Structure formats: C-alpha cells, structure tokens
N, C-alpha and C positions, 0 to 999 in steps of 0.2 A: 174230402173236399180237395179241390184242385188249387195248387199254388199259382199265383200270378203277381204281377207288379201292382203295388198300391202306393199312391202318393199320399203321405200323411202331412197335413198342414196344421201347424200348431201356432196359435197366437198367444203371446206371453208378455208379461212385464219384462223389462230389460234388467234382469238381475244376474249377478255373478253366480256361477256354479250350477245354474239351471241346465245348461247343456250336458254337463256331466251326469246329472240325475236322470235326464231323459235318455241318454245313451245307456245308462245302467239298466233301464227298463228293458231295452232290447237285449242287452248282455245276459240278464237273468233268464231270458227265454231262449237263449242261444240263437238269436236272429241276427243275421248279418245285415248291416246297413249298406245298401248299394250306393246311395248318394245322400249327401246332407248339405243343405244350404241355409244360411241365416241372413236375414236382411230386415231393415225396418219395414213395417207394414204401411198401409194407407193412413193409419192413425198415428199421430205423434206419440212417441215413447212406447209404442207397442211393437214388439219384434214378431217376425214370422219365420218359423223353421219349416223347411220342406225336406222331408225324409222319404226316400224311396226304398221299399223293402219288397222282397219276393216271399209271400206267405199265403196262407189260406185266409178267407174272409173271417172265419172264426178267430184266428190269431190276431188279425188287425183290429177287430172289435175289442178284444181284451186289452190290446196295447193302448188303444184310445182311452179306454176306461182307466187304466193305470196312469196314463199321462195327465188326464184331467184331474186326478187326485193331487197333483202337485199344486201347491198354493198359488204360485205365480202364473199358472196356466189359465188363460181366460177361456179358451175353447180350442178343441182339436177336432179335425175332420179327416176322413179318408176318402179317396176317389180312385177309380180305375183309370188306366191310360185313355180309355174311350171318353171319359168324362172331363178330361183336362186338355189344355193346350200346353205343351211342354217343350223345352229346348235345353241344350247344353252348349257351351262354348269351349273351344280348344285352341291352343296355340302350338304350332309346330315350328321348331327352329331347324333349318336345313342348311347344309354347306352350300355356299354360293357357287363354287366351281361345278359341282354336280348338277345343281339346279340350272345354271346357265347353259350347260352343254346339251340339255335335252329340252327342246322346245315343246315336246308333247306334254311334259309335266306342267308347263305354264298354261297350255290349253285346258288340261284337265282341271287345274285349279279354278279357272274361269267357269268351266262347265259345272263344277260342283258348288258354285256360289260361295266359294271361299274367297278370301282377299289377302293380298300381301300388305302387311302393316309396317314392316321395317326392312330396309335393304342396306347392307354394308358390303365391303369387299369380301368379308369372311363368311357371312351368313345372311339368310332371308328368314323372316318370321311371317308365317301364314296363319290367319285366323279363320276358323270355321264355326258357324253357329248352325245347329240343326239337331235332329234326333240322334240318339246314341249310335245307332247303326251307321248313320251318315258320317259321324265323327270317326268311328272305328274304320270305316271304309277308306277315308282319306288317309288315316294313319297307315294302313296296309300299303297304300299306293306310294306314300312318301318314304316309308322305312328304307327301301333299297337305295334311295338317293342321298343317304348320309344324314339321317334324322339325328340331330345332336341333342335336342331336348323336346319333351312333349308334356303338356299339362292340360287337364280338362277340369272344367267347373263342375259343381254339382248341378243337378237338375233344378231348373226354375219352372214354375207352373202356375197357371191360373185355371179356374174351372170354366167350363163352357156355360153352365147355368149360373144364375145369380146365387151368391152365397149369402146366407142369413147373418154372416159375421159383421157386416157393416153396421147394423143397428146395435148389436152387442158391443162392438168397439166404441161406438158413439156414446152409449150409456156408460161404459167403463171410463172413457176419457172425461165425461162430465162428472162422474162420481169422484174420480181421482182429483180433478181440479177444485172441486168444492170441499174436499176433505182437509 
C-alpha cells in the first residue's frame, strides 16, 4: 500500500494526560507525527486534536482503532488531503534594514497574500496562512533577507463533507450535563 498524508481528527473530553497517551500510540508504531494541533471543538468541553501523519491507509485504520480505545475519546476519524480544507499559519521575523533595502521583497509578500503584522526599527514580522508548500516557499524567499525567527502552526482542517460527529457530540454533551 502507498503512503500518503492523512488528517486524523480526534474528539475527546478535556482531560490531563490524554495527549501523551495518544502520542504514545504513534510512538509504539514508529510513526512520525507531521503536525499536531489541539483546540476546543464546536461543542462546549469537547476538545479536537488534528494530527497529520504520512502512512498507509491500513496503518491509519489501526491507529484510529487504538485511539478510540482511550476512554476519554468520543470519536476519531481520518481523511485524505482531498477530503479536507486545511491551512497552516507561519510567522517570519526579518531584519528591518535588509527588508527595507529591497522593494522586491515587499512586492513578493503582497503577491503571496502574506501580511506584515509588526514593524519596528530592528525587525518586521510577516504572517502567512496557506498550504504547507506556500509557507515553505515564503520561508525560502525570506531566508536570505536575514530571517531572525520562524514559527509554524500545526495544520488546522475541516472536512469538505458533513461530519457525523455533530450528532455524537450533542448526545455526549447532553449525557454529560444530565449525569
């Protein structure tokens, strides 16, 4: 089977230590996590983890099965890149003097739909939201201009098709409030 990127979405209760146990599932299988993001979901007190891995479909199915055995996990899903709308955000800190001396770089930032978020005498901070290759491309362009710092978020994603999770989460939330 061919390896490709899969986005794993995990809906969980908000409990301490769960992230470590989920990460251990990948570690035991020697699977590198390409990206991980945690955030509240659309339902109060339910967290959503988004994990991107490069594996075979058989491997991701087994991972989902193991993740769902964790007591705090409500439901886990996996999707291909074609089935999701996904983005990353990056911040680039650049020396002001190098940045100001080359007007082409300012034009390039505008052309790539990046934006300048902070300006000081010593540095500029540029923000870019897009696909990983777009973030990487801007990194390569800015690197020769005195890139002082760089940070990238994990992937955030929503599915193109309706997810059956909404009903599951509503039932979970109702059950939890009546307990």
